[in-house]
C-alpha positions in Angstrom: -72.7 30.8 -19.2 -73.1 34.3 -20.7 -70.0 36.3 -21.7 -69.8 39.9 -20.4 -71.8 42.0 -22.8 -73.2 39.1 -24.8 -76.1 36.8 -23.9 -78.6 34.8 -25.6 -82.0 36.4 -25.1 -83.4 33.2 -23.6 -80.8 33.4 -20.8 -81.8 36.9 -19.8 -84.1 37.3 -16.8 -84.8 41.0 -17.7 -86.7 42.6 -20.5 -85.1 41.9 -23.8 -82.9 44.6 -25.4 -84.5 46.4 -28.3 -83.8 45.2 -31.9 -80.5 46.3 -33.4 -81.3 49.2 -35.8 -79.3 49.6 -39.0 -77.7 52.8 -37.7 -76.1 51.0 -34.8 -74.7 48.0 -36.7 -71.3 48.1 -38.5 -71.1 45.2 -41.0 -68.1 43.6 -42.4 -67.9 40.8 -45.0 -64.6 38.8 -45.1 -63.7 36.2 -47.8 -62.0 33.3 -46.1 -59.3 31.6 -48.2 -57.6 29.3 -45.8 -60.4 26.8 -45.0 -58.9 23.9 -43.1 -58.7 20.6 -45.0 -59.9 18.8 -41.9 -62.9 21.0 -41.4 -66.2 19.5 -42.6 -68.1 22.1 -44.7 -65.8 25.0 -44.0 -67.1 28.6 -44.3 -66.3 30.5 -47.5 -66.9 33.9 -45.9 -68.0 35.6 -42.7 -70.6 38.3 -42.3 -70.0 40.2 -39.0 -72.3 42.7 -37.3 -70.8 44.9 -34.6 -73.0 46.9 -32.2 -71.6 50.5 -32.5 -74.5 52.0 -30.7 -74.5 53.4 -27.1 -76.6 50.5 -25.6 -77.3 46.8 -26.0 -79.5 45.5 -28.8 -80.9 42.3 -30.0 -80.1 40.7 -33.3 -83.1 38.4 -33.8 -83.1 36.3 -37.0 -81.1 36.4 -40.2 -80.2 39.5 -42.1 -81.3 39.9 -45.7 -78.2 39.2 -47.8 -77.9 39.8 -51.6 -75.0 39.6 -54.0 -75.6 41.2 -57.4 -73.7 41.0 -60.7 -74.9 44.4 -62.1 -78.5 44.0 -63.2 -77.8 40.3 -64.0 -77.7 37.3 -61.8 -77.8 37.5 -58.1 -77.2 35.1 -55.1 -79.3 35.4 -51.9 -78.5 34.4 -48.4 -80.7 31.6 -47.0 -80.7 30.9 -43.3 -79.9 27.4 -42.0 -82.0 26.6 -38.9 -83.8 28.8 -36.4 -81.4 31.2 -34.7 -81.8 32.2 -31.1 -81.9 36.0 -30.6 -78.4 37.3 -29.7 -78.1 40.3 -27.4 -75.1 42.4 -28.3 -73.6 44.8 -25.8 -71.9 47.9 -27.1 -68.9 47.0 -29.2 -69.8 43.3 -29.3 -70.3 41.3 -32.5 -72.3 38.5 -34.0 -70.7 36.3 -36.7 -72.6 34.5 -39.5 -70.7 31.9 -41.4 -71.4 31.9 -45.2 -71.1 28.8 -47.4 -71.5 28.6 -51.2 -70.2 26.8 -54.2 -67.2 28.6 -55.5 -66.6 29.1 -59.2 -63.1 27.8 -59.6 -63.2 25.8 -62.8 -62.6 22.5 -60.9 -66.0 21.4 -59.6 -68.4 19.1 -61.4 -70.8 22.0 -62.1 -68.2 24.5 -63.2 -69.1 24.3 -66.8 -72.8 24.7 -66.2 -73.1 27.2 -63.4 -74.5 30.7 -63.5 -72.0 32.6 -61.4 -72.1 35.9 -59.5 -68.9 37.8 -58.9 -69.3 40.6 -56.4 -67.1 43.0 -54.5 -69.9 43.9 -52.1 -73.2 42.7 -50.8 -76.5 44.4 -49.8 -77.3 43.6 -46.2 -80.5 44.5 -44.2 -80.6 43.8 -40.4 -83.4 41.5 -39.2 -86.5 43.5 -38.5 -85.2 46.7 -40.2 -85.7 48.1 -43.7 -82.5 50.0 -44.2 -80.2 48.3 -46.8 -76.5 48.8 -46.3 -73.8 48.1 -49.0 -71.0 46.1 -47.4 -67.7 45.7 -49.3 -66.0 42.3 -49.5 -62.5 42.2 -48.0 -59.9 39.5 -47.5 -58.5 38.5 -44.1 -56.0 41.5 -44.3 -58.8 44.0 -44.9 -57.9 44.5 -48.6 -60.7 44.8 -51.2 -61.7 41.4 -52.5 -64.3 39.6 -54.6 -66.5 36.6 -54.0 -67.4 34.4 -57.0 -70.5 32.2 -56.3 -71.5 29.3 -58.5 -75.3 29.3 -58.2 -77.9 31.6 -56.5 -77.8 30.5 -52.9 -75.5 31.5 -50.0 -76.2 29.4 -46.9 -76.0 31.4 -43.7 -75.3 29.8 -40.3 -77.3 31.2 -37.3 -75.7 34.4 -35.9 -73.2 33.5 -33.1 -72.0 36.0 -30.5 -68.3 36.4 -30.2 
């Protein structure tokens, strides 16, 4: 059942909303630090896109996501599965859970990992070419950093909320 302002494109009987242009999306990247012990494969962070435009739009696919350590190592977002297009009404958001190996000195690969520590990510909306720099914040909105062990950040399909 669609929620007011948010529908999956497949549920819509009318013409699909146009793709979400970069100028209409406000991105946030939040590091999650209180992953539940009972949650299987908890998310390390969330990437959120809010439609700040004056009309509905469709987020179809995964955004391009890159974390850089200066001109050195980088970690890239890799989509998990085939996401259904998500239609976002004005002010509505799509959430993408991010999962990666954290560099914390405790894991089996901690001594051998190439890690990327970043206070921001470069994000490009699906079907758009405008790259946006999105700062990392903690749950309280304060500046934060993400430290990734490896070069892959797994992205869940965008989910309307």
